[in-house]
C-alpha positions as CSV (number, residue, x, y, z in Angstrom):
1,X,246.7,177.6,70.4
2,X,243.2,178.7,69.4
3,X,241.8,175.3,68.5
4,X,238.6,176.8,67.1
5,X,240.6,178.7,64.4
6,X,240.1,176.8,61.2
7,X,243.5,177.9,60.0
8,X,245.3,176.0,62.8
9,X,245.6,172.2,62.7
10,X,244.9,170.9,66.2
11,X,248.0,168.6,66.2
12,X,251.7,169.0,65.5
13,X,251.6,168.3,61.8
14,X,254.4,167.1,59.5
15,X,253.8,169.4,56.5
16,X,254.3,172.5,58.7
17,X,257.4,171.0,60.2
18,X,259.0,170.2,56.8
19,X,258.2,173.7,55.5
20,X,259.9,175.2,58.6
21,X,263.0,173.1,58.0
22,X,263.3,173.6,54.2
23,X,261.3,176.8,53.6
24,X,259.1,175.0,51.1
25,X,257.2,171.8,50.3
26,X,259.5,168.7,50.0
27,X,258.4,165.5,48.3
28,X,259.5,162.0,49.6
29,X,260.6,159.6,46.8
30,X,260.3,156.0,47.8
31,X,263.1,153.5,47.1
32,X,263.3,149.7,47.0
33,X,267.1,149.2,47.6
34,X,266.9,145.4,47.5
35,X,267.0,144.7,51.2
36,X,265.3,141.9,53.1
37,X,264.4,141.5,56.8
38,X,265.8,139.3,59.5
39,X,262.4,137.7,60.1
40,X,262.3,136.7,56.4
41,X,265.8,135.3,55.7
42,X,266.0,133.1,58.7
43,X,268.3,135.3,60.8
44,X,265.7,135.4,63.6
45,X,262.8,133.8,61.7
46,X,261.0,133.2,58.5
47,X,257.7,134.2,57.0
48,X,257.9,137.9,57.9
49,X,255.3,139.8,59.8
50,X,251.8,138.2,59.5
51,X,250.3,141.4,57.8
52,X,253.2,142.1,55.5
53,X,253.0,142.5,51.7
54,X,255.2,145.1,50.1
55,X,252.8,145.3,47.1
56,X,250.4,147.3,49.3
57,X,252.5,150.4,49.4
58,X,255.3,150.3,46.8
59,X,255.0,152.9,44.0
60,X,255.3,151.8,40.4
61,X,258.9,153.1,40.1
62,X,260.1,151.1,43.2
63,X,261.9,148.1,41.7
64,X,264.9,146.5,43.2
65,X,266.1,145.6,39.7
66,X,266.4,149.3,38.9
67,X,269.2,151.3,40.4
68,X,268.6,153.7,43.3
69,X,269.5,156.6,41.1
70,X,267.1,155.6,38.4
71,X,264.2,155.0,40.9
72,X,264.8,158.5,42.3
73,X,264.9,160.1,38.8
74,X,261.7,158.3,37.8
75,X,260.0,159.4,41.0
76,X,261.2,163.0,40.6
77,X,259.9,163.0,37.0
78,X,256.5,161.8,38.2
79,X,256.1,164.3,41.1
80,X,257.9,167.4,39.9
81,X,255.1,168.5,37.4
82,X,252.4,167.6,39.9
83,X,253.7,169.6,42.9
84,X,256.1,172.1,41.2
85,X,258.8,171.3,43.8
86,X,262.6,171.0,43.4
87,X,263.4,169.5,46.8
88,X,263.2,165.8,47.6
89,X,264.0,163.3,50.3
90,X,265.1,159.8,49.3
91,X,262.9,157.5,51.3
92,X,264.4,154.0,51.8
93,X,261.0,152.4,52.4
94,X,260.9,148.7,51.4
95,X,261.8,146.1,53.9
96,X,264.7,146.8,56.5
97,X,267.0,149.5,55.2
98,X,269.8,149.1,57.6
99,X,270.0,145.4,57.3
100,X,273.3,144.8,55.4
101,X,277.0,145.2,55.7
102,X,278.0,148.7,56.6
103,X,279.9,149.3,53.4
104,X,276.9,148.2,51.3
105,X,274.6,150.6,53.3
106,X,277.0,153.5,52.8
107,X,277.3,153.0,49.1
108,X,273.5,152.9,48.7
109,X,272.9,156.0,50.9
110,X,275.6,157.9,48.9
111,X,274.1,157.0,45.6
112,X,270.7,158.4,46.7
113,X,272.3,161.6,47.9
114,X,274.1,162.1,44.6
115,X,270.9,162.7,42.7
116,X,270.1,166.3,41.9
117,X,267.5,167.8,44.2
118,X,267.8,165.2,46.9
119,X,268.2,167.1,50.2
120,X,268.4,164.2,52.6
121,X,267.4,160.6,53.6
122,X,264.6,159.0,55.4
123,X,265.5,155.4,56.4
124,X,262.8,153.0,57.5
125,X,264.1,150.1,59.5
126,X,263.6,147.8,62.5
127,X,264.9,148.6,66.0
128,X,266.9,145.4,66.2
129,X,268.9,146.3,63.0
130,X,270.8,149.4,64.2
131,X,273.9,149.9,66.2
132,X,276.4,152.6,67.0
133,X,278.7,151.9,64.0
134,X,275.8,152.2,61.6
135,X,274.5,155.4,63.2
136,X,277.9,157.0,63.1
137,X,278.2,156.1,59.4
138,X,274.7,157.5,58.6
139,X,275.5,160.7,60.4
140,X,278.8,161.1,58.5
141,X,277.2,160.3,55.1
142,X,274.4,162.8,55.7
143,X,276.5,165.6,57.1
144,X,274.9,168.9,56.0
145,X,271.8,167.0,54.8
146,X,268.5,166.1,56.4
147,X,268.3,162.7,58.0
148,X,265.6,160.8,59.8
149,X,265.5,157.1,60.8
150,X,262.0,155.6,61.2
151,X,261.7,152.5,63.4
152,X,258.8,150.1,63.0
153,X,257.7,149.7,66.6
154,X,254.1,148.6,65.6
155,X,253.1,148.0,69.2
156,X,254.4,148.6,72.7
157,X,253.2,145.1,73.9
158,X,255.6,142.2,73.6
159,X,252.8,139.7,73.5
160,X,251.5,141.4,70.3
161,X,254.9,141.7,68.8
162,X,255.4,137.9,69.3
163,X,252.0,137.1,67.8
164,X,252.6,139.1,64.6
165,X,256.0,137.5,64.2
166,X,257.8,140.8,64.5
167,X,260.9,139.3,65.9
168,X,261.9,142.1,68.4
169,X,260.7,143.4,71.7
170,X,259.5,146.8,72.7
171,X,262.6,147.3,74.8
172,X,264.6,147.0,71.6
173,X,262.5,149.9,70.2
174,X,263.3,152.0,73.3
175,X,267.0,151.2,73.1
176,X,267.2,152.1,69.4
177,X,265.3,155.3,69.8
178,X,267.5,156.4,72.7
179,X,270.7,155.5,70.9
180,X,269.6,157.4,67.7
181,X,268.5,160.5,69.7
182,X,271.9,160.5,71.6
183,X,273.6,160.4,68.2
184,X,271.8,163.6,67.3
185,X,269.7,162.0,64.5
186,X,266.0,162.6,64.0
187,X,264.0,159.6,64.9
188,X,260.5,158.5,64.0
189,X,258.2,155.6,64.9
190,X,255.6,153.6,63.0
191,X,252.6,152.3,65.1
192,X,249.7,150.1,64.1
193,X,246.3,150.5,65.8
194,X,244.1,147.5,65.7
195,X,246.5,144.6,65.9
196,X,244.9,141.3,66.9
197,X,244.4,140.8,70.6
198,X,244.6,144.5,71.4
199,X,241.7,146.7,72.5
200,X,241.0,150.4,72.9
201,X,242.7,150.6,76.3
202,X,245.9,149.2,74.7
203,X,245.7,151.6,71.8
204,X,245.6,154.6,74.1
205,X,248.3,153.2,76.3
206,X,250.6,153.1,73.3
207,X,250.3,156.9,73.2
208,X,251.3,157.1,76.9
209,X,254.3,154.8,76.3
210,X,255.7,156.3,73.2
211,X,255.3,159.8,74.7
212,X,258.1,158.8,77.0
213,X,260.5,158.5,74.1
214,X,262.6,161.3,72.4
215,X,261.1,160.8,69.0
216,X,260.6,163.5,66.4
217,X,257.8,162.0,64.2
218,X,255.1,159.4,64.4
219,X,253.2,157.5,61.7
220,X,250.0,155.9,62.8
221,X,248.5,153.2,60.7
222,X,245.2,151.3,61.0
223,X,245.6,147.6,61.0
224,X,244.7,146.3,57.6
225,X,243.9,142.7,56.7
226,X,245.1,142.3,53.1
227,X,244.6,139.5,50.7
228,X,247.4,136.8,50.5
229,X,248.8,137.5,54.0
230,X,248.9,135.2,57.0
231,X,246.7,137.8,58.8
232,X,243.9,137.0,56.3
233,X,243.7,133.4,57.5
234,X,243.8,134.5,61.1
235,X,241.0,137.0,60.5
236,X,238.8,134.4,58.7
237,X,239.4,131.8,61.4
238,X,239.3,134.0,64.6
239,X,237.5,137.3,63.9
240,X,236.9,137.7,67.6
241,X,240.6,138.6,68.0
242,X,240.1,141.9,66.2
243,X,238.8,145.1,67.7
244,X,236.1,146.7,65.6
245,X,237.9,149.5,63.8
246,X,235.1,150.7,61.6
247,X,235.8,154.2,60.5
248,X,233.8,155.9,63.3
249,X,235.5,153.8,66.0
250,X,238.9,154.5,64.6
251,X,238.4,158.2,64.4
252,X,237.3,158.3,68.0
253,X,240.4,156.3,69.0
254,X,242.7,158.7,67.0
255,X,241.3,161.8,68.7
256,X,241.7,160.3,72.2
257,X,245.2,159.0,71.3
258,X,246.2,162.5,70.2
259,X,244.9,164.0,73.4
260,X,247.3,161.7,75.4
261,X,250.3,162.1,73.1
262,X,253.3,164.4,73.9
263,X,252.5,167.6,71.9
264,X,256.1,167.8,70.8
265,X,255.8,164.7,68.6
266,X,255.1,165.5,65.0
267,X,252.3,163.5,63.3
268,X,253.0,162.4,59.8
269,X,249.9,160.4,59.0
270,X,246.9,158.6,60.5
271,X,246.2,155.9,58.0
272,X,247.8,153.4,55.6
273,X,246.5,153.4,52.0
274,X,246.6,149.9,50.5
275,X,245.0,149.3,47.1
276,X,241.2,148.8,47.5
277,X,241.2,145.4,45.8
278,X,243.7,144.1,48.4
279,X,241.7,145.1,51.5
280,X,239.6,142.6,53.3
281,X,239.1,144.6,56.6
282,X,238.4,147.3,57.5
283,X,236.4,148.6,54.6
284,X,236.5,152.4,54.7
285,X,235.3,152.9,51.1
286,X,238.6,154.0,49.8
287,X,239.1,156.9,52.2
288,X,242.5,158.6,51.7
289,X,244.8,159.9,54.4
290,X,244.0,163.5,53.6
291,X,240.3,162.8,53.9
292,X,240.8,161.1,57.3
293,X,242.9,164.0,58.4
294,X,240.2,166.5,57.5
295,X,237.6,164.5,59.5
296,X,239.9,164.3,62.5
297,X,240.4,168.0,62.4
298,X,236.7,168.6,62.4
299,X,236.1,166.2,65.2
300,X,238.8,167.8,67.3
301,X,237.5,171.3,66.7
302,X,234.0,170.3,67.6
303,X,235.3,168.7,70.8
304,X,237.5,171.8,71.4
305,X,240.6,169.7,72.0
306,X,244.1,169.3,70.7
307,X,247.2,167.1,70.7
308,X,248.6,166.8,74.2
309,X,245.5,168.1,76.1
310,X,245.6,165.1,78.4
311,X,249.4,164.5,78.2
312,X,251.3,163.9,81.4
313,X,255.0,164.3,81.2
314,X,256.3,161.0,82.4
315,X,259.5,161.1,80.5
316,X,262.6,159.6,82.1
317,X,266.0,159.2,80.5
318,X,267.3,155.8,79.2
319,X,264.0,154.0,79.8
C-alpha cells in the first residue's frame, strides 16, 4: 500500500468492503423491532448502561409501534432518492436484537428480509444474548443473504464493564465472537474509547486485545456524556474519572489505535453522532463521522502510517 497516495485510504474501510461484496453502494436501514435488554428488564439488572439513551441515534422512522416492514419502507423512501441505490441491509439497531424467544426472532428477521431491495441483515446485540440455537436459526433464515452480527463489547476491561452497568464480561464477548465465527457468520464489534476510569494506555490495549479475535468489522465510538443519562451525573460529580478526549487527543488516539490493530479488521466508523443539543461532553462543534474520517486520513498520511503498522499477530484459537 502506498500510504502517500491520496486515492488510497490508510485503513481497511467498510465502504470499499461493501462495494466488493455487492458491486455497488448499499444503504443500511435502521429498525426498532421492539426489543429490550437484560440489564433493563431485571433479567440481570435494571437501569441499563449508564450512558444509554436510544434517542441519541434512532432515525425518525424507527418506531416500535410501526411494523418492521413499514419502518424499512419508510427508510427506503427516504434514502433512495438521496443515494440512488436499490440495495439495502435491514439494521436491527435499537436495544438487544437477539433477546427474545427464538420463534419471535425468526418471524422478525423474515419480515425484514421480505421487503423488496433488502439483501441481508445486520443484527446488533449483546455477547451474553446469543447461543448456538439462535446462530443456527439466523444462518438458516439468511441463507443466500448477507448477514452480520454486531456485538457491543464496549471495553475489554471487566472493571469498566461493571462500572457502566453493562452486565457481561469481556470473556463473554470472546466466547460469542468465537462461536459466531465458527458458525460461518460475519461478526462485528462496537468499542467505546473514553469510558470513565480508562486512560490512553487502556484505549490502545483494546486494539491489541480485539486484534486477537476473528471479527470482520469494528465500530469505534467516542464516549459521549448525554443529557438525561446516569453518566451525566457521574461526569458532573467526578470529572476526574474522564480522560480528556478533546478532538485533538481523540484523533491522536485513533491513529495509534489503528497502527496497533489487525489490518484484516474492517473499520466502519470512528465516531458516534448524537444530536448536538444532547451532548454535554466532549464538544466537537458538531463534527460528523465523515469529517473525522477525513482528518484521520490526513494525519495518517502526514505520519506516513497505516492500519496494522505496529500490529503483532498474537492470535490464538478459542481465547
